[in-house]
C-alpha positions in Angstrom: 17.2 2.5 -8.4 13.6 1.6 -7.0 10.7 1.5 -9.4 7.2 2.2 -8.2 4.0 1.4 -9.7 1.4 3.9 -10.5 -1.2 4.1 -7.6 -4.0 3.9 -10.2 -2.8 0.3 -11.3 -4.2 -2.7 -9.8 -2.0 -5.7 -8.7 -3.1 -7.8 -11.6 -3.2 -4.9 -14.3 -0.6 -5.6 -16.9 -0.7 -2.2 -18.5 0.7 0.6 -16.3 3.5 3.0 -15.9 6.4 2.9 -13.3 8.4 5.9 -11.9 11.7 6.0 -10.4 13.7 9.0 -9.1 17.4 9.9 -9.6 19.1 13.0 -8.4 18.5 14.9 -11.5 15.5 13.2 -13.2 12.1 11.4 -12.8 12.3 8.4 -14.9 9.0 6.9 -16.5 8.6 3.4 -18.1 6.3 1.0 -19.4 5.7 -1.8 -16.8 5.2 -4.5 -19.6 8.7 -3.5 -20.9 11.0 -2.8 -18.1 14.3 -3.0 -20.3 12.7 -0.8 -23.0 13.0 3.1 -23.4 12.5 5.4 -20.4 11.3 8.9 -20.5 13.3 11.3 -18.3 11.7 14.4 -16.8 13.4 17.2 -14.9 12.2 17.1 -11.2 10.5 20.5 -11.8 8.4 19.4 -14.8 4.5 19.3 -13.7 2.5 16.7 -15.5 -0.9 17.5 -16.1 -2.2 14.3 -17.8 -0.2 11.2 -18.4 -1.8 7.8 -20.1 0.2 5.2 -22.0 -0.7 6.7 -25.4 -1.1 10.4 -24.7 0.5 12.9 -22.1 0.5 16.7 -21.8 2.8 19.0 -19.8 1.2 21.6 -17.6 1.7 25.1 -18.9 
């Protein structure tokens, strides 16, 4: 599985999210803790706002 870093993160920014796609989910993880918990979203989920401390789903 290939993880991609957020396009809003700079190369030297330690705080960012990474995403990976698998057949039935979109996975999100904290780049500082790659072996930690992952958020699994359905491919049809629309994310309105996402930050390391706060996120909301679109209505």
